C-alpha positions in Angstrom: 28.6 31.5 -61.9 30.7 29.5 -59.4 33.6 29.8 -61.4 33.1 33.1 -61.6 33.3 33.4 -58.1 36.4 31.7 -57.4 38.7 33.5 -60.3 37.2 37.2 -58.2 38.5 35.6 -55.1 41.7 33.9 -56.5 42.5 37.6 -58.1 42.1 39.3 -54.9 44.6 37.1 -53.1 47.6 38.2 -54.9 49.7 37.5 -58.0 50.2 34.1 -58.6 54.2 33.2 -58.4 55.9 31.2 -61.1 59.2 29.4 -61.2 61.3 28.0 -63.7 60.3 24.1 -63.9 63.6 23.0 -65.0 65.4 24.5 -62.1 63.2 22.9 -60.1 64.1 19.0 -61.8 68.0 20.8 -61.7 67.9 21.3 -58.0 65.4 18.5 -56.9 63.9 21.2 -55.1 60.6 22.9 -55.8 61.4 25.6 -53.2 64.7 26.4 -53.9 63.2 26.8 -58.0 60.7 29.3 -56.6 63.6 31.1 -54.3 66.2 31.0 -57.0 63.3 31.9 -60.2 62.2 35.1 -57.6 65.7 36.3 -57.5 66.7 36.0 -61.3 63.5 37.9 -62.0 64.6 40.6 -59.4 68.0 41.1 -60.4 66.9 41.0 -64.3 65.0 43.8 -63.6 66.6 45.9 -60.7 68.3 49.5 -61.7 71.3 48.1 -59.2 74.4 47.8 -61.9 75.7 45.2 -59.7 73.1 43.2 -59.2 72.3 43.0 -55.8 69.2 42.9 -54.4 67.5 43.9 -51.3 64.4 42.3 -50.2 62.9 41.8 -46.6 61.4 38.2 -45.7 58.6 39.2 -45.1 58.3 40.8 -48.7 59.9 37.3 -50.4 57.3 35.3 -48.0 54.5 37.9 -49.6 55.5 37.4 -53.1 56.4 33.7 -53.0 54.2 31.9 -50.4 57.9 30.4 -48.9 58.3 31.0 -45.1 61.0 32.2 -43.2 62.2 28.7 -42.8 61.7 27.7 -46.4 63.7 30.6 -47.6 66.3 29.9 -45.1 66.8 26.2 -46.7 66.9 27.1 -50.2 69.1 30.2 -49.1 71.4 27.5 -47.7 71.2 24.7 -50.5 71.8 27.7 -53.2 74.6 28.8 -51.4 76.3 25.5 -51.1 76.0 25.4 -55.1 78.0 28.5 -55.1 74.7 29.9 -57.0 73.6 32.4 -54.4 75.8 35.2 -52.6 74.7 37.1 -50.1 75.8 40.5 -48.0 75.0 42.3 -45.1 75.3 46.3 -45.7 73.7 49.7 -44.6 72.4 50.9 -41.4 69.9 49.3 -40.4 72.3 46.3 -41.4 69.7 44.6 -44.2 70.6 41.2 -46.1 71.3 41.6 -50.1 71.4 38.8 -52.4 72.9 38.0 -55.6 72.6 35.2 -58.5 76.0 33.8 -59.3 74.6 33.8 -62.9 78.1 32.1 -64.3 77.9 29.7 -61.6 74.1 29.2 -62.5 75.0 28.3 -65.7 77.5 25.9 -65.5 75.1 23.7 -62.9 72.6 24.2 -66.2 75.2 22.9 -69.0 76.8 20.2 -66.5 72.8 18.8 -66.0 72.5 18.6 -69.5 75.0 16.2 -70.0 
């Protein structure tokens, strides 16, 4: 009875966030891997032809559990590796993200050696 109760509570708590564990190993950070995996999933499913994704900080926090500061740290780390691109556009101004898949592929293949 108790196990059923906890599963019901978890179901009401929202969807679980998944990430690529291999990215966590390669990036040496679960936080960065969660953020990057989230963007990869969005980028692969978005209708945008150019691959840019617009998500608000609060939306990302809701869907990944990453705080504003954890997101900022992950973004800075991924930008320094050349994996993440960012731009502001529109009125009101919104932040857009794009994963550089070629840079990611290069990073992953370097790590395999």
